Structures are given as structure tokens and as C-alpha cells.
N, C-alpha and C positions, 0 to 999 in steps of 0.2 A: 706313739712308737706302735708299728703296723703288728695286728697280730698275725700270727703262724695258723698256715691252716694244717688240719689234725695231721695230713699225711706227712707234711715236713716237719709234726712234732716228732710222730713216730720214727723220720730219719735221723733227726738229733738224739732221739732217747736210745739209738742203736749205736749209732757214732760212737756216742759218750760212752757204753759199756765198752768199745774195743779200746776208748783211750785208757780208761781205767782197767786195760787187762782181764777183763770179765768172760770178752767175749773173742775170740781168733778171729782173722781177717779174713777167711775162707767163709767161718760158720755166718759173718756178716754179710756177705755176696750171696749167700744160698738165702738169707733171710728174707734180701732185696728183694730179690728176682721171684721166690715166692711170694713175696705180698703185693708185686707187681700184676703180677697174676692173674692171683685173686682178685682184686678188684676191677684187671680189666674184664674175666673170665664173667663177673656180675654183671660189667656192665655191657656183654658180650653179649649173656641171655636176657638182657632186659629189651632186647631190639628183635629176638625170635619171636618167630609167630608160634604160640602155645593155644592151648584148651581155652574158646572163648573169645580168643581177640578175632577183630573184623580185619580182613584184610584182603585184599586183591590177587590174583594168580594172572598171570598172562600168556596168552602163546600154548594154552593146553589143546589138546586135540580127542576127539570124540571118539571113543572105541563103538561104545553103543550106546541106544536109547532105549531104558527099559518097555515103556510104553508108549504111545500115540497121544496120550490124556495127563490133563495135570489131577490129579499129582501124579509126580514123575519121578524116579533116578536117571540120570547122567552116567556114566561112566568115561572116564578123561587121564588120560595122562600126558606125562613132561616128554618132548621129544630131543634130543639130542642131536648135533650136528659133529660125528667122531666122538671127541670127548668134549667136547663143548656145549653145556645146557642152553636149549634154546626158548626154555619158557622162565619168568622171574616170579618175583613176589613182593608186595608192598603191604608192609602191618600199618593200619590205623591206629589212632587211640580211641577212636568213636566212630559211629555211623557217619556222625557230621562233620566231620573232620574235613578242612578244607587239603590239606596234602598229606602224604604220607613219609615212612622211612624206609626205602630199598632193603630187602632180607635176605636170605638165603631161604628158598620153599622147605614147609618141613617135610617130615618123612614120617610119615602115617605109623600111630606107633606098633600095628599089627604086626610090619614090617620089623621092625628091630633094628638098632644100632648097626647091625652087622651089614645091612642092605642097604646101606650110604649110596654106593654105586650102582644102584639097579634102580630103573626107572619106576617113579612114583607113582600109584596108580589111584585117584582121587574119586569120590563117590559126590556126586552133586544133587543136590536138592530141591527140587521145584517141588513149588505150591502157586497157588492162585494169586499170592503176593509177590510172587518173582516178576521183576520187568525183564522182557525179553527185547531187545533188541539187535536190528542187523547193522551190518557195517557203516551204511550211511546215518546209523543212527535214527533211524526209522522203526517203527513197531512192527515186530517181526510175532509168528505164532511156533510153536513146538512144531509142526509138520515141515520147518525149516532148517531145521537142525537134523544130523545125520552125522553116521559115521566117516572119519576122516574131516571135519570140518573143524577151522579153528576159533577157540573161544579165549575173552577175557570173561573172569568171572569177579564178582565181588560179594560179599559177604562174611557169615559167621563161620569161622572153623572151629571143627572137633577133632581133636588129638589122635582120632580113629581112621583121620584120613576121610572125613565126612565135612562137606562144606555146603551151609544153610540158605543158599543163592537169593542175593538182594535183587541182583541186576547181573544180566549176564549176554554180551554183546558177542555174537557172530559172526567175525571178521572172514569168513568164506562167502558169503550170500551178501549182497546177489552177486554172481560172479561179476570179476572184473573181466572185462572185454578189450583186448589190447587191439590197436590195429598197428596191422604189419607187413612186411613187405619181404617176404625172402629171396634172395638171385641166386640163378644158376643152379637150377632142382634138375635132375635127371627122373625123367617119370620110367618109371617101371611097369604101370600098368593104370588102364583106363578104364572102368565100369561104367558106359554112357548113360544104360539103365538106372545106377543106384547115383548116377553122379560124382564115384569116389575115385582119387587120384592115390596111388601109392608114388612115392619118389623117395629120392635118396640126395641128399644134401650134402658135399665136401666139409669139411669141419674149417676147411679159411673160407669159408664163401661167407660173404657178408648178409645182415639184415640190418631192417630199418624200422624205426618206432616212430607214429607220426601223432603226434598231441598237437589237435588243430592244423595249423598250418605249416609246424614247426616239424620237420625232420630229421630225426639224429640218428648216426647208428649204435644198435645195442646188442645185447647177447640173444645168440637164436634160441626159440624155445628147444626145448630138451626131448619133444618130439618121444618116439615108441623107444623102449630098449631095444625091442627085441621084432622084425616082422612075425615072432610069433604067438605075439598078444593078440592078434588080430585075424578071424576068418578071410577077410579081404584082400589078406597075402595068400593064400593057400597058394602053394604048386608056381612059386613066383618062379619067374626066369629071369637071372639077372645075366645082362652079357658080361661076355670077361674082359672089357676095359674098362665098365664101372665096377665090377666084381673086387678090383682091387684096391676100392678105393672103402666098400660096404663095410670093414671092421670098425672103424672111425668115424664113417658119415654120420650123419643125423639121419633119422627114418620118420618120414610125415604120414600120415592119414587128412587128404584134403578131399572136402564136398566142396561142391559145385550145385546148384539148381539153376532155375529158368532166368533169375535174376542177373548171373554172373556173364560176364564177358568178356568172349575170346577176343583175343587179338594178336599179329602177328607181328613181328620186330618192330616194324615202320607201322606198327599200332592201328593200324586197316583192321577193320572188322574179320574174323575167322570161323568159319563153320565147326563145330565141337569135332566131327569126324576128321579134322585135317592135322589135331589135335592126337600123337599116339606114341608110344616108345619106340626109341630110346630118346623122343625129342628133349632139348633142354627150356627148363621154364623159367621166368618170376611169377611169382604168386603175389597177391594185395588180398588182405582180407584180415577178419576178425578171427584172432585166439582165443579161443575156449578160458576157462579159468583152471584150467588141467593143461593150460601148456602143451598139448597134445593132440587137437585137432583142430584144423583153419579153416574157416568157411570164407570159400575164396569168393570174392568180386570182381576180382580179373584176374584173367589168366593169359600170360605174354608169351607167346610160345615164339624162343629168342633164335632156332630153326628152323623156322620158315620167315617169308619165301626159302626153299634153297639157296645157299648162292656159293662159289668157290672161295674157296680159303687159303691162306699159306699155311704148308708144313715145313719144317726143317727137321733135320737128322741125318742120321748116317745109315745107310746102308747094310743092314746085317746081312742079309740070305737072301736069293733066288733061286726062287722054284723053277718046279718041274712044267707050269704053264706059263711061264715068264713072265709073271706077277713078282713082285721081290717085296722084302720086308724093311722096315726104317725103324730104328730106337729114336722115336723122338723129343725134344727137348724137354717135355714134358713127364717124358719116362715111359708111357704107352711105345707097345712095338705094334706099330700100324703095317697090316698089308695091303699094300697098291697094286691094285688092276694094272696088265702090263699095257701100258700107252702107245704102244708101236703097231699100228693099225692100218690098212692100206689105204691112201689116199690122206693121212695127217697131215699137215701143215706143220714143220721142222724149224727154229729157230737154235743158232748154235755157232757158239765160237771152237774154234781148233786148228790141227795142223794139219795141211794137206800133201800128201805125196803125189808128186803130178805124174808119177810115171806109173801109178799103181791105182789114183784115182780114190786113193786112199784116206779117210782123216783118222788122226789119232788126238790123245791131250785133249778130249773134248771140253770142254766148260759151257757153262750159264747155257743148259739145254733147254730148251720149251718146248712145246707139244701143243697143238690146236686140231680136236678132230676137223674133218673137212667143212662141216654144217657150221661151224662156228670161227673157221680160219678167214671167211668174212665178215663175222658177226651177223651173219642173219640167217633168222628161226624161218620157217616155212610155215604160212596160216592157211590151213585148206580144209577144207569140210570133203570126208570122203562119202559119205553116207547120213542117212535121215531114216529112221523109223519111229511112226507111220511117216505115210508119205503122202496120207488124206486123212479127214477127218474133222469134224465140228468145232466147233468157236468152246474154248475149252480145252480140247482134246492136248494132253501132258506128248510135247514134241522130244526126241533125242537125236541130236547130231555128233556122230562121233570125226575125229579127224588129227590136227595135229597144229599146234603154236599156239593151244586156248592157255590162256595164264589164270593163276587160281582165282582171281577174281579182278572186276573191271572188263569182262566180255561184254559189249552189245551187240544187238542182233536186229538188221537192219530189215525188217517183213514188208515187203512190197513198200510202199512209201511211209510207213509204220516203222518206229525204233522202239526197242525195248532195253530199256540200261542196266547195267550192275547185275551181270549174271554171273556165278563163279562157276567155278568147271574142280572136278576131281580128277584130270589130268589128261586124258583124252577125248572126252563127252561133254556136252553141255545141254542143259533141259530148261524146257520151260512151256508154258501155256499157251495157245491161241488165243491172241486178243480179240474182245470182242467191239473194242477202238481199236485206230491206226493215226497216233500223237507224230508229228514231225521231230525229228533230234532236236530240234530249235529248241522244242518243249521242255528238254530237259537237260538244262545250262548247266555249266560246270558255276560251281563257289564264286560269290560274287556278281556272275553275268545274269543280264534279264531275259527273262524267258518271251518268245515270239508270243503271238497273238493269234496263228492260224490255226481255226476250228477242228477236233479230232472227227473222223469221219469213221463210220459205221464199219465193220468187215462184212464184208459180202461173200456168197461163195464165189467161187473161182482160182485161177493159179497163182500163187505171190514166189518172188523169188526171195530168196530166203540167202543171208551169208553173215557172216564176224566181223568183227571190227575191235580191235583192242592193243595194244602198244605196239605190237608185231607187223601191225598194218591192217587191211583189209586182204579178205578170204576170197575165195572163188564162189559162184552162186548155186544154187540148188532149188529146183523148184516142190515147193506144196502146196497139196490143193484143200480150198476149203469145201466142205459139203456144207447141205441142208441140214434139218436139223440143229438149230442154235443153241448152245448150252448158255441159258440166263442165267444160274444159279447165282447167287450174291458169294463175292467171297475176296481176301486180301491177297495181294500177288505180291506183297512186301512181308520178309517175316523180319526181316533186321537192319536199324540204319546207325548211321554210321555212330563213333565216338566222337567227342566234341574238344575243344580247349580251350581252356578258360579264358578269357576278354578278350579273346577271337571272332573272327565272323563263322557263324554257321550255317547252313543246311541240310536236311534233309528230307525225303521223299517218300512217300507212302501211298503203294498206287493198289487200286482195286480192279477185280475182275466181275464180269458177269453183270446181270441186274438191268432190269427196264426203264427204269426211269434218270434222271438224274441224280449227281452224288452229292449226300449234305453228310459232312464230316464234324466230329466232336469228342473231345475227351471225358468217358464215363466214368472213369475213376484215378486215382494217384495224380499227379502232376507233374506238370515239366522242368527241366532244372529253371533256376530264377534267371530271366532276361530272353527266353526263348519263348515266342507265340505260335498258332498256327496259321498258317497264309491257304484258305481256300484258293485254288487255280481259277482263271481269268476262262469264260468260254463264250463262244457268241452263236453255239449252235445247241441243236436241243437233239437228244437227252445229252445233259453237261454232265460227264464222268472223268473230267479233269482231276488228276491225284492230290492228295495232300503234302503242300511242304511245312514242313517246321523251320523255325530261322530266327535268328537273333541272333545277340552275343553274350553267352551265358556269364553268370557273374560266380558262378560260387560252385567250388569242387564237389564230388561224390556221385553217387549214381542214383538216378531217379524212375522211376516206375509207374508208369502209367496205362491206360486203357482206350483205345481211341475208340470211338463207335462209329458204323457207317453204316448209313440207310441209302434204298434206292427203290424206288417205288413202294411197293407192300414187302418188302424184305429189307434185313436189317441183318447185322452182323456186328462181332468186336473181336479185337484181338490186344494181348498184352507185349508193350514193347518196353526196352530200357535205353536209355542214354547214359553214358559214365563222362564224366567231365575231367579229363585232365589234365595236370599242369601244365605249362608251356616250357617253365624251364628246363633245362638239362640240370642233373645234379647227379653226384655219388657215381655208380657203376653204368660203364658205358651202356649197358643191355637196361638199367634200373628200365621200372613203367614210372616214375617222376611222376606219381600220383601227385604228390604236396599236400597229401590231410598227415 
């Protein structure tokens, strides 16, 4: 016959008393409940962390470090998310136990039972025997532990809230940097001297995180709680149309440096000076461990180049200057400049009263300025300053029809490609050598073998060539006293697309001998190589070409060295290699990392 457990025996005994009418049923129920609670309470107490037990405390946060040398003590607390604890404890039978039992974290005796809902503060004792680890489980030092760091601690617990640590792992060091892309940020300030951007992002705008070549949508970084947290946002002016977004928008500080690439919406290189409030930006870069500061690798200005966009809404007001206001579909109130100007081309549908030559019930009204009615833009040079100078002199021409990038200069029989414009002016240096346009081929085309000629004193015709056509010519006199100082004539080279043919050109100015190009630091993107120019005249001062097919994504920094005769010069460059596939938002950077 199977024997009964002691607990079953107690139950049988109590039930027997009831049957003999020695014990009322109510008393039986109370006795059984009390007995069960006593047994369970004893079992629960056995799992609690008590004085001298070996335990592990997880996700505690450092409040302070008493001193930076061992032995020392650090003060830590358990944090909560609302009413939910974010820290936990495990009890072990011994130091060598392979596993433990999850249990409630103890409340230090000095706090008292009445403080169970108060965050417990623990003292962690560190000695020379304590093993200090970092998040990746590599060895750490005490100097790498600071207030705010999150810890896991394994050691012997004292009921006064003291834990003699055997092992401490710092989950906050080294900082985890995330590669992310944030879209549709409104620029509020750009401090170019410090490389700092202040920006807002609407709460419904997306963010993406890159793990290797996998791109996935993610929760956007928390950013700043308020712009008052940083001196960089002092006296910040927020445009009215952005102000409505400010209360719920995410607020960010973005850092740029010499390695940051600036591009427009077409991914064409852009000068940082052409990024200004309230431009709309996409930012790709590394987020620091605080999720508050983004170190930008690429800034894409999706507001440049300026392009006509379609706006729809209802007219709500006509102003005294004949401008009018519309309530746009996105809820904004926009003021529209009076479009009715003498010479403008008008296209409309309406009903004509033949007797009065009067049109009413107008619909489908479109207006174009006189210059845009025939889709022409006048490319013209109006002035040049100075009108004479030696080789290397800086020339500025003013006029109309210049494009932000892609302007080329015809200088006599020479050709100077890819000059950027800041509006109505172009600036460049008088070249010391004249190479024809065929020496600067488009991507995939071969260069011609026509030798460069030295620039000599005399009068040269100058004109501009871009997408708007060829301008008129204006003259410039090259004087004696040539400037032969060796320098770089190229300051930025194009971005690349992975697994697509790439050609970038770097020019030199000055020097007395043939050019010798080489990489003195860093490295090109995998798949790209240096290709010195072919020259059949002396001195051979042809530009340097970087070409090939890039095979890896990322931003690659390198230094180019140039020597000519006894002179030498170096300059830092970088090439950002983008993904060629389109994914995510239409305005996305599509880096692919």
C-alpha cells in the first residue's frame, strides 16, 4: 500500500475531527487555509535573497562612484518605467552554481518594510578581486564606470543593502552606435563654424536603421526634450509654418565635419553653404549611445535644387497687395504672391461674353512668366572682375542663367569644367595650362590625346556652357608675372553608386614641372583606382582620374599628394558610395547600410 505524505496525513486528521463532530466545518476551512499559507510562505522565503546569499542584480544604474581607484564603492539604484520595475534579481546556491532562481530583489534592511514601493539604493563594494567587464565582455577598468551607466552585478549580498561584487558588467560601455537614416527634417539653424545643425522632425516622419546591408524601419531617436537643453539653440527662430509642428516634433542636434558629404535631392554634390533654413533634409549617420546626437555621414538637401511643386487648397483671403491666402490640404495656411504680371502667359477655361469681351466662370487657370512661357532661360555674362591678371588670379563673372553645378568655362581654347554657382556669379582661377573640352569626357567616354598648352600673356575670350546653352563672350587679359605656386583646383569629387561605373577628376594648378599624383593616406573605395592622365607635351600637367566600379557601400576618406618640380601639395577627399536601388521613401537616401 502506497504511503501518504505528511501533508495528506494532516488533511486526513482534520477531516476526521469534523466527522467526529469535534471540529466545525468553518474551523476546518480556516485551519486548512492557514496550513497552506504557512507551507507556501516557508517555500517562498527559501527563494528570497537573504544575508550572505550569492545573487545577481540586473539592470541597476550607477548614481555615483566614490573614488576612481580600487578599493572603492559605487552607489546604484533600481529604475522603474512607470510602475513596472526594469531591474531584476537571481539567487544562486553557491558561487559555482551553473544556474539560479529568479526572485524579488531584496529591500535593504535600513530602508524598512514600509519603503517597499521606494526604489532601493544599493552599495557595491569593489576590491582588487572584483572582475570588471564591459558590454562585450572584454576586460574593463574603473575609469570606464560613471554615473548613468547600467550594470549587472554578481556577488555576496548583505541585508544592509551592500553587495560585495565578484563580477560587474557595464552594459553601457562601449557605447553602441546605431547607423540610422532620418527623413524629412526641417533645418532651423546651421552653424558652419562648429558644423552643428539644429532640426525638427514631424512625429509621423520615418526613420530607418541599417544592419550590414539590411535596411528596416525603426523607432526614431528620442532627441532633445527641449531646445533649452543646449546653448546651440539659443535665440532660435522657428518659422510659423514649422511652429505648429514644434510641440510634438522630435528635436535633434546633428554634427557634421570634413568627412560629411552634402548632396542635393538628385544626389549631386552640394556646397555646405547651399544648405540653409528652412530647407528640408534627410540625414544618414551614426547615433551616439544617448540617442540624442547624430554624427552625420551624408546630408541630403531635398529642397535643392529648387523646383516647382504642386499645391492644392482653397482661397481663404485676398490681400490688399493682390496676394492671396490658401488653406492647403496639409492644413497649412499659405500666402501666394500675386501671379498677375504684365507679359505673363495665361491659359484658362471660361465663358466669353462676346458683346463685352468679358470672360467669367473661369476654371483651370494657369499662369507662366514671360521668360518661362517659351521655356527659355537666358544664359549671359554681364561683367567680369578683374578684367586682367596673372596666372592663378581669381576671376568672378556675373550674369544670369548659371546653374548651381555643372557650369563649364571656355577660356580661349582651354576648358574648365564643373564650376559651382551661388546664384548670379561664377568664380574660378586663371589656369596655367589650357586643355580642350575633350580632355574632360563624360562618364564612360574616352579622353582625347590633344596635349595641353601653357597659358601665355595675351587676351582670351571667356564664355559659360551649361544646361541652358552657351553664353556670350567677354575678354580677359593675362598679364606677365605668372603665379606658379602648386595647389589643388578641385575641392570635392562626385559620389558613387555601388556596382556602377564611376569617374571622378582632380585638377591641379601651378607648378613648374610635370605632375606626379599618388595616395598618401587612407584608401579609395574597393574597386576604384588612380588613373594618371596621358600627356605628350612637357611639362605633363594633366589631371588625375579616379575610375572603376565600386563594390562596397560607405564613405571612404583619403589624401592625394601632388608634386611638381620641387613643390608638393596634399589635400583630403572623400567618396560616398551609395546604393543604386530605390527603397523606402521617395526622398530617402537609400544608402543601403
